[in-house]
SEFIZA-3560 file (N, C-alpha, C; in Angstrom, 3 decimals):
REM SEFIZA-3560
<numar><xx>-14.925</xx><yy>17.976</yy><zz>52.541</zz><atom>N</atom></numar>
<numar><xx>-15.771</xx><yy>17.213</yy><zz>51.650</zz><atom>CA</atom></numar>
<numar><xx>-16.258</xx><yy>18.066</yy><zz>50.478</zz><atom>C</atom></numar>
<numar><xx>-16.457</xx><yy>19.352</yy><zz>50.724</zz><atom>N</atom></numar>
<numar><xx>-16.920</xx><yy>20.231</yy><zz>49.659</zz><atom>CA</atom></numar>
<numar><xx>-15.833</xx><yy>20.419</yy><zz>48.609</zz><atom>C</atom></numar>
<numar><xx>-14.583</xx><yy>20.413</yy><zz>49.027</zz><atom>N</atom></numar>
<numar><xx>-13.471</xx><yy>20.550</yy><zz>48.088</zz><atom>CA</atom></numar>
<numar><xx>-13.373</xx><yy>19.338</yy><zz>47.167</zz><atom>C</atom></numar>
<numar><xx>-13.679</xx><yy>18.169</yy><zz>47.722</zz><atom>N</atom></numar>
<numar><xx>-13.660</xx><yy>16.940</yy><zz>46.940</zz><atom>CA</atom></numar>
<numar><xx>-14.731</xx><yy>16.963</yy><zz>45.858</zz><atom>C</atom></numar>
<numar><xx>-15.911</xx><yy>17.423</yy><zz>46.201</zz><atom>N</atom></numar>
<numar><xx>-16.998</xx><yy>17.519</yy><zz>45.225</zz><atom>CA</atom></numar>
<numar><xx>-16.677</xx><yy>18.571</yy><zz>44.159</zz><atom>C</atom></numar>
<numar><xx>-16.068</xx><yy>19.662</yy><zz>44.560</zz><atom>N</atom></numar>
<numar><xx>-15.695</xx><yy>20.698</yy><zz>43.603</zz><atom>CA</atom></numar>
<numar><xx>-14.629</xx><yy>20.186</yy><zz>42.635</zz><atom>C</atom></numar>
<numar><xx>-13.716</xx><yy>19.370</yy><zz>43.124</zz><atom>N</atom></numar>
<numar><xx>-12.687</xx><yy>18.802</yy><zz>42.264</zz><atom>CA</atom></numar>
<numar><xx>-13.309</xx><yy>17.875</yy><zz>41.221</zz><atom>C</atom></numar>
<numar><xx>-14.317</xx><yy>17.100</yy><zz>41.636</zz><atom>N</atom></numar>
<numar><xx>-15.021</xx><yy>16.213</yy><zz>40.688</zz><atom>CA</atom></numar>
<numar><xx>-15.744</xx><yy>17.021</yy><zz>39.620</zz><atom>C</atom></numar>
<numar><xx>-16.351</xx><yy>18.104</yy><zz>40.024</zz><atom>N</atom></numar>
<numar><xx>-17.068</xx><yy>18.953</yy><zz>39.070</zz><atom>CA</atom></numar>
<numar><xx>-16.094</xx><yy>19.543</yy><zz>38.058</zz><atom>C</atom></numar>
<numar><xx>-14.955</xx><yy>20.014</yy><zz>38.539</zz><atom>N</atom></numar>
<numar><xx>-13.952</xx><yy>20.590</yy><zz>37.644</zz><atom>CA</atom></numar>
<numar><xx>-13.442</xx><yy>19.518</yy><zz>36.673</zz><atom>C</atom></numar>
<numar><xx>-13.175</xx><yy>18.307</yy><zz>37.173</zz><atom>N</atom></numar>
<numar><xx>-12.696</xx><yy>17.231</yy><zz>36.310</zz><atom>CA</atom></numar>
<numar><xx>-13.739</xx><yy>16.853</yy><zz>35.260</zz><atom>C</atom></numar>
<numar><xx>-14.992</xx><yy>16.811</yy><zz>35.635</zz><atom>N</atom></numar>
<numar><xx>-16.052</xx><yy>16.478</yy><zz>34.689</zz><atom>CA</atom></numar>
<numar><xx>-16.226</xx><yy>17.576</yy><zz>33.636</zz><atom>C</atom></numar>
<numar><xx>-16.092</xx><yy>18.822</yy><zz>34.032</zz><atom>N</atom></numar>
<numar><xx>-16.193</xx><yy>19.926</yy><zz>33.078</zz><atom>CA</atom></numar>
<numar><xx>-15.031</xx><yy>19.869</yy><zz>32.094</zz><atom>C</atom></numar>
<numar><xx>-13.825</xx><yy>19.616</yy><zz>32.580</zz><atom>N</atom></numar>
<numar><xx>-12.660</xx><yy>19.513</yy><zz>31.701</zz><atom>CA</atom></numar>
<numar><xx>-12.832</xx><yy>18.331</yy><zz>30.744</zz><atom>C</atom></numar>
<numar><xx>-13.296</xx><yy>17.206</yy><zz>31.252</zz><atom>N</atom></numar>
<numar><xx>-13.542</xx><yy>16.046</yy><zz>30.405</zz><atom>CA</atom></numar>
<numar><xx>-14.602</xx><yy>16.358</yy><zz>29.345</zz><atom>C</atom></numar>
<numar><xx>-15.650</xx><yy>17.057</yy><zz>29.728</zz><atom>N</atom></numar>
<numar><xx>-16.683</xx><yy>17.446</yy><zz>28.775</zz><atom>CA</atom></numar>
<numar><xx>-16.159</xx><yy>18.358</yy><zz>27.683</zz><atom>C</atom></numar>
<numar><xx>-15.296</xx><yy>19.281</yy><zz>28.058</zz><atom>N</atom></numar>
<numar><xx>-14.714</xx><yy>20.192</yy><zz>27.068</zz><atom>CA</atom></numar>
<numar><xx>-13.816</xx><yy>19.416</yy><zz>26.105</zz><atom>C</atom></numar>
<numar><xx>-13.004</xx><yy>18.506</yy><zz>26.630</zz><atom>N</atom></numar>
<numar><xx>-12.130</xx><yy>17.694</yy><zz>25.777</zz><atom>CA</atom></numar>
<numar><xx>-12.964</xx><yy>16.852</yy><zz>24.817</zz><atom>C</atom></numar>
<numar><xx>-14.014</xx><yy>16.221</yy><zz>25.300</zz><atom>N</atom></numar>
<numar><xx>-14.880</xx><yy>15.416</yy><zz>24.438</zz><atom>CA</atom></numar>
<numar><xx>-15.581</xx><yy>16.274</yy><zz>23.391</zz><atom>C</atom></numar>
<numar><xx>-16.000</xx><yy>17.466</yy><zz>23.749</zz><atom>N</atom></numar>
<numar><xx>-16.656</xx><yy>18.356</yy><zz>22.790</zz><atom>CA</atom></numar>
<numar><xx>-15.690</xx><yy>18.772</yy><zz>21.678</zz><atom>C</atom></numar>
<numar><xx>-14.463</xx><yy>19.076</yy><zz>22.044</zz><atom>N</atom></numar>
<numar><xx>-13.463</xx><yy>19.456</yy><zz>21.036</zz><atom>CA</atom></numar>
<numar><xx>-13.182</xx><yy>18.273</yy><zz>20.110</zz><atom>C</atom></numar>
<numar><xx>-13.029</xx><yy>17.074</yy><zz>20.670</zz><atom>N</atom></numar>
<numar><xx>-12.799</xx><yy>15.887</yy><zz>19.846</zz><atom>CA</atom></numar>
<numar><xx>-13.984</xx><yy>15.629</yy><zz>18.922</zz><atom>C</atom></numar>
<numar><xx>-15.191</xx><yy>15.820</yy><zz>19.416</zz><atom>N</atom></numar>
<numar><xx>-16.391</xx><yy>15.599</yy><zz>18.613</zz><atom>CA</atom></numar>
<numar><xx>-16.471</xx><yy>16.593</yy><zz>17.448</zz><atom>C</atom></numar>
<numar><xx>-15.990</xx><yy>17.803</yy><zz>17.661</zz><atom>N</atom></numar>
<numar><xx>-15.994</xx><yy>18.810</yy><zz>16.600</zz><atom>CA</atom></numar>
<numar><xx>-14.914</xx><yy>18.493</yy><zz>15.561</zz><atom>C</atom></numar>
<numar><xx>-13.748</xx><yy>18.006</yy><zz>15.986</zz><atom>N</atom></numar>
<numar><xx>-12.633</xx><yy>17.726</yy><zz>15.085</zz><atom>CA</atom></numar>
<numar><xx>-12.826</xx><yy>16.425</yy><zz>14.304</zz><atom>C</atom></numar>
<numar><xx>-13.560</xx><yy>15.473</yy><zz>14.839</zz><atom>N</atom></numar>
<numar><xx>-13.705</xx><yy>14.147</yy><zz>14.250</zz><atom>CA</atom></numar>
<numar><xx>-14.137</xx><yy>14.146</yy><zz>12.781</zz><atom>C</atom></numar>
<numar><xx>-15.160</xx><yy>14.887</yy><zz>12.357</zz><atom>N</atom></numar>
<numar><xx>-15.549</xx><yy>14.841</yy><zz>10.938</zz><atom>CA</atom></numar>
<numar><xx>-14.434</xx><yy>15.284</yy><zz>9.992</zz><atom>C</atom></numar>
<numar><xx>-13.643</xx><yy>16.258</yy><zz>10.391</zz><atom>N</atom></numar>
<numar><xx>-12.554</xx><yy>16.718</yy><zz>9.544</zz><atom>CA</atom></numar>
<numar><xx>-11.461</xx><yy>15.662</yy><zz>9.428</zz><atom>C</atom></numar>
<numar><xx>-11.230</xx><yy>14.917</yy><zz>10.484</zz><atom>N</atom></numar>
<numar><xx>-10.245</xx><yy>13.840</yy><zz>10.440</zz><atom>CA</atom></numar>
<numar><xx>-10.716</xx><yy>12.728</yy><zz>9.517</zz><atom>C</atom></numar>
<numar><xx>-11.997</xx><yy>12.406</yy><zz>9.547</zz><atom>N</atom></numar>
<numar><xx>-12.536</xx><yy>11.359</yy><zz>8.683</zz><atom>CA</atom></numar>
<numar><xx>-12.480</xx><yy>11.797</yy><zz>7.227</zz><atom>C</atom></numar>
<numar><xx>-12.836</xx><yy>13.021</yy><zz>6.943</zz><atom>N</atom></numar>
<numar><xx>-12.791</xx><yy>13.533</yy><zz>5.571</zz><atom>CA</atom></numar>
<numar><xx>-11.353</xx><yy>13.541</yy><zz>5.066</zz><atom>C</atom></numar>
<numar><xx>-10.401</xx><yy>13.847</yy><zz>5.910</zz><atom>N</atom></numar>
<numar><xx>-9.000</xx><yy>13.874</yy><zz>5.505</zz><atom>CA</atom></numar>
<numar><xx>-8.452</xx><yy>12.503</yy><zz>5.182</zz><atom>C</atom></numar>
<numar><xx>-8.945</xx><yy>11.454</yy><zz>5.814</zz><atom>N</atom></numar>
<numar><xx>-8.430</xx><yy>10.118</yy><zz>5.554</zz><atom>CA</atom></numar>
<numar><xx>-9.083</xx><yy>9.474</yy><zz>4.340</zz><atom>C</atom></numar>
<numar><xx>-10.219</xx><yy>9.972</yy><zz>3.901</zz><atom>N</atom></numar>
<numar><xx>-10.906</xx><yy>9.366</yy><zz>2.761</zz><atom>CA</atom></numar>
<numar><xx>-10.042</xx><yy>9.445</yy><zz>1.502</zz><atom>C</atom></numar>
<numar><xx>-9.412</xx><yy>10.565</yy><zz>1.263</zz><atom>N</atom></numar>
<numar><xx>-8.554</xx><yy>10.718</yy><zz>0.089</zz><atom>CA</atom></numar>
<numar><xx>-7.359</xx><yy>9.773</yy><zz>0.173</zz><atom>C</atom></numar>
<numar><xx>-6.783</xx><yy>9.641</yy><zz>1.342</zz><atom>N</atom></numar>
<numar><xx>-5.636</xx><yy>8.746</yy><zz>1.510</zz><atom>CA</atom></numar>
<numar><xx>-6.026</xx><yy>7.303</yy><zz>1.271</zz><atom>C</atom></numar>
<numar><xx>-7.207</xx><yy>6.905</yy><zz>1.740</zz><atom>N</atom></numar>
<numar><xx>-7.667</xx><yy>5.545</yy><zz>1.509</zz><atom>CA</atom></numar>
<numar><xx>-7.890</xx><yy>5.279</yy><zz>0.024</zz><atom>C</atom></numar>
<numar><xx>-8.390</xx><yy>6.265</yy><zz>-0.704</zz><atom>N</atom></numar>
<numar><xx>-8.564</xx><yy>6.107</yy><zz>-2.143</zz><atom>CA</atom></numar>
<numar><xx>-7.214</xx><yy>5.945</yy><zz>-2.841</zz><atom>C</atom></numar>
<numar><xx>-6.203</xx><yy>6.679</yy><zz>-2.409</zz><atom>N</atom></numar>
<numar><xx>-4.868</xx><yy>6.533</yy><zz>-2.982</zz><atom>CA</atom></numar>
<numar><xx>-4.292</xx><yy>5.150</yy><zz>-2.696</zz><atom>C</atom></numar>
<numar><xx>-4.493</xx><yy>4.659</yy><zz>-1.486</zz><atom>N</atom></numar>
<numar><xx>-4.005</xx><yy>3.323</yy><zz>-1.123</zz><atom>CA</atom></numar>
<numar><xx>-4.709</xx><yy>2.257</yy><zz>-1.955</zz><atom>C</atom></numar>
<numar><xx>-6.006</xx><yy>2.405</yy><zz>-2.153</zz><atom>N</atom></numar>
<numar><xx>-6.764</xx><yy>1.451</yy><zz>-2.951</zz><atom>CA</atom></numar>
<numar><xx>-6.284</xx><yy>1.446</yy><zz>-4.401</zz><atom>C</atom></numar>
<numar><xx>-6.034</xx><yy>2.617</yy><zz>-4.952</zz><atom>N</atom></numar>
<numar><xx>-5.527</xx><yy>2.718</yy><zz>-6.322</zz><atom>CA</atom></numar>
<numar><xx>-4.161</xx><yy>2.040</yy><zz>-6.448</zz><atom>C</atom></numar>
<numar><xx>-3.291</xx><yy>2.272</yy><zz>-5.491</zz><atom>N</atom></numar>
<numar><xx>-1.967</xx><yy>1.657</yy><zz>-5.509</zz><atom>CA</atom></numar>
<numar><xx>-2.069</xx><yy>0.138</yy><zz>-5.360</zz><atom>C</atom></numar>
<numar><xx>-2.984</xx><yy>-0.339</yy><zz>-4.540</zz><atom>N</atom></numar>
<numar><xx>-3.166</xx><yy>-1.774</yy><zz>-4.359</zz><atom>CA</atom></numar>
<numar><xx>-3.662</xx><yy>-2.430</yy><zz>-5.652</zz><atom>C</atom></numar>
<numar><xx>-4.557</xx><yy>-1.777</yy><zz>-6.348</zz><atom>N</atom></numar>
<numar><xx>-5.036</xx><yy>-2.307</yy><zz>-7.631</zz><atom>CA</atom></numar>
<numar><xx>-3.898</xx><yy>-2.363</yy><zz>-8.650</zz><atom>C</atom></numar>
<numar><xx>-3.066</xx><yy>-1.339</yy><zz>-8.669</zz><atom>N</atom></numar>
<numar><xx>-1.926</xx><yy>-1.320</yy><zz>-9.581</zz><atom>CA</atom></numar>
<numar><xx>-0.954</xx><yy>-2.452</yy><zz>-9.247</zz><atom>C</atom></numar>
<numar><xx>-0.716</xx><yy>-2.690</yy><zz>-7.970</zz><atom>N</atom></numar>
<numar><xx>0.165</xx><yy>-3.770</yy><zz>-7.540</zz><atom>CA</atom></numar>
<numar><xx>-0.407</xx><yy>-5.125</yy><zz>-7.930</zz><atom>C</atom></numar>
<numar><xx>-1.716</xx><yy>-5.314</yy><zz>-7.751</zz><atom>N</atom></numar>
<numar><xx>-2.346</xx><yy>-6.574</yy><zz>-8.128</zz><atom>CA</atom></numar>
<numar><xx>-2.234</xx><yy>-6.816</yy><zz>-9.629</zz><atom>C</atom></numar>
<numar><xx>-2.388</xx><yy>-5.779</yy><zz>-10.425</zz><atom>N</atom></numar>
<numar><xx>-2.256</xx><yy>-5.925</yy><zz>-11.874</zz><atom>CA</atom></numar>
<numar><xx>-0.825</xx><yy>-6.314</yy><zz>-12.238</zz><atom>C</atom></numar>
<numar><xx>0.151</xx><yy>-5.699</yy><zz>-11.598</zz><atom>N</atom></numar>
<numar><xx>1.542</xx><yy>-6.044</yy><zz>-11.872</zz><atom>CA</atom></numar>
<numar><xx>1.854</xx><yy>-7.481</yy><zz>-11.454</zz><atom>C</atom></numar>
<numar><xx>1.322</xx><yy>-7.908</yy><zz>-10.321</zz><atom>N</atom></numar>
<numar><xx>1.550</xx><yy>-9.281</yy><zz>-9.878</zz><atom>CA</atom></numar>
<numar><xx>0.886</xx><yy>-10.281</yy><zz>-10.818</zz><atom>C</atom></numar>
<numar><xx>-0.291</xx><yy>-9.958</yy><zz>-11.314</zz><atom>N</atom></numar>
<numar><xx>-0.967</xx><yy>-10.836</yy><zz>-12.269</zz><atom>CA</atom></numar>
<numar><xx>-0.172</xx><yy>-10.942</yy><zz>-13.560</zz><atom>C</atom></numar>
<numar><xx>0.354</xx><yy>-9.821</yy><zz>-14.028</zz><atom>N</atom></numar>
<numar><xx>1.169</xx><yy>-9.836</yy><zz>-15.240</zz><atom>CA</atom></numar>
<numar><xx>2.444</xx><yy>-10.652</yy><zz>-15.026</zz><atom>C</atom></numar>
<numar><xx>3.051</xx><yy>-10.519</yy><zz>-13.874</zz><atom>N</atom></numar>
<numar><xx>4.259</xx><yy>-11.277</yy><zz>-13.568</zz><atom>CA</atom></numar>
<numar><xx>3.961</xx><yy>-12.767</yy><zz>-13.498</zz><atom>C</atom></numar>
<numar><xx>2.858</xx><yy>-13.137</yy><zz>-12.883</zz><atom>N</atom></numar>
<numar><xx>2.474</xx><yy>-14.545</yy><zz>-12.789</zz><atom>CA</atom></numar>
<numar><xx>2.169</xx><yy>-15.111</yy><zz>-14.166</zz><atom>C</atom></numar>
<numar><xx>1.539</xx><yy>-14.338</yy><zz>-15.028</zz><atom>N</atom></numar>
<numar><xx>1.232</xx><yy>-14.798</yy><zz>-16.377</zz><atom>CA</atom></numar>
<numar><xx>2.512</xx><yy>-14.993</yy><zz>-17.184</zz><atom>C</atom></numar>
<numar><xx>3.488</xx><yy>-14.118</yy><zz>-17.007</zz><atom>N</atom></numar>
<numar><xx>4.758</xx><yy>-14.233</yy><zz>-17.714</zz><atom>CA</atom></numar>
<numar><xx>5.542</xx><yy>-15.458</yy><zz>-17.271</zz><atom>C</atom></numar>
<numar><xx>5.426</xx><yy>-15.802</yy><zz>-16.000</zz><atom>N</atom></numar>
<numar><xx>6.163</xx><yy>-16.946</yy><zz>-15.463</zz><atom>CA</atom></numar>
<numar><xx>5.433</xx><yy>-18.260</yy><zz>-15.712</zz><atom>C</atom></numar>
<numar><xx>4.248</xx><yy>-18.202</yy><zz>-16.295</zz><atom>N</atom></numar>
<numar><xx>3.513</xx><yy>-19.426</yy><zz>-16.597</zz><atom>CA</atom></numar>
<numar><xx>2.467</xx><yy>-19.782</yy><zz>-15.575</zz><atom>C</atom></numar>
<numar><xx>2.348</xx><yy>-19.028</yy><zz>-14.522</zz><atom>N</atom></numar>
<numar><xx>1.316</xx><yy>-19.287</yy><zz>-13.521</zz><atom>CA</atom></numar>
<numar><xx>0.026</xx><yy>-18.640</yy><zz>-13.928</zz><atom>C</atom></numar>
<numar><xx>-1.020</xx><yy>-18.972</yy><zz>-13.225</zz><atom>N</atom></numar>
<numar><xx>-2.322</xx><yy>-18.366</yy><zz>-13.512</zz><atom>CA</atom></numar>
<numar><xx>-2.447</xx><yy>-17.065</yy><zz>-12.742</zz><atom>C</atom></numar>
<numar><xx>-2.979</xx><yy>-16.031</yy><zz>-13.364</zz><atom>N</atom></numar>
<numar><xx>-3.229</xx><yy>-14.801</yy><zz>-12.614</zz><atom>CA</atom></numar>
<numar><xx>-4.325</xx><yy>-15.025</yy><zz>-11.585</zz><atom>C</atom></numar>
<numar><xx>-4.317</xx><yy>-14.209</yy><zz>-10.555</zz><atom>N</atom></numar>
<numar><xx>-5.265</xx><yy>-14.383</yy><zz>-9.460</zz><atom>CA</atom></numar>
<numar><xx>-6.707</xx><yy>-14.253</yy><zz>-9.910</zz><atom>C</atom></numar>
<numar><xx>-6.970</xx><yy>-13.432</yy><zz>-10.923</zz><atom>N</atom></numar>
<numar><xx>-8.346</xx><yy>-13.232</yy><zz>-11.357</zz><atom>CA</atom></numar>
<numar><xx>-8.872</xx><yy>-14.411</yy><zz>-12.175</zz><atom>C</atom></numar>
<numar><xx>-8.004</xx><yy>-15.335</yy><zz>-12.626</zz><atom>N</atom></numar>
<numar><xx>-8.432</xx><yy>-16.459</yy><zz>-13.449</zz><atom>CA</atom></numar>
<numar><xx>-8.766</xx><yy>-17.691</yy><zz>-12.613</zz><atom>C</atom></numar>
<numar><xx>-8.655</xx><yy>-17.627</yy><zz>-11.300</zz><atom>N</atom></numar>
<numar><xx>-8.963</xx><yy>-18.773</yy><zz>-10.459</zz><atom>CA</atom></numar>
<numar><xx>-10.464</xx><yy>-19.057</yy><zz>-10.481</zz><atom>C</atom></numar>
<numar><xx>-10.831</xx><yy>-20.359</yy><zz>-10.514</zz><atom>N</atom></numar>
<numar><xx>-12.267</xx><yy>-20.691</yy><zz>-10.537</zz><atom>CA</atom></numar>
<numar><xx>-12.955</xx><yy>-20.436</yy><zz>-9.231</zz><atom>C</atom></numar>
//
């Protein structure tokens, strides 16, 4: 029975260490994705502008002109 309790303690310590490492790495992962999200947003705006121009050329209304 003592071996079983020791195994639980070891598993909990390992889990705690893994969670601590993830908690330390998390802010750097979030900071790294912020730049990528800004690039995606910029590309999406460029795509929307191109689609609006294409719709205007074809005689349709651009998306920004909808009431």
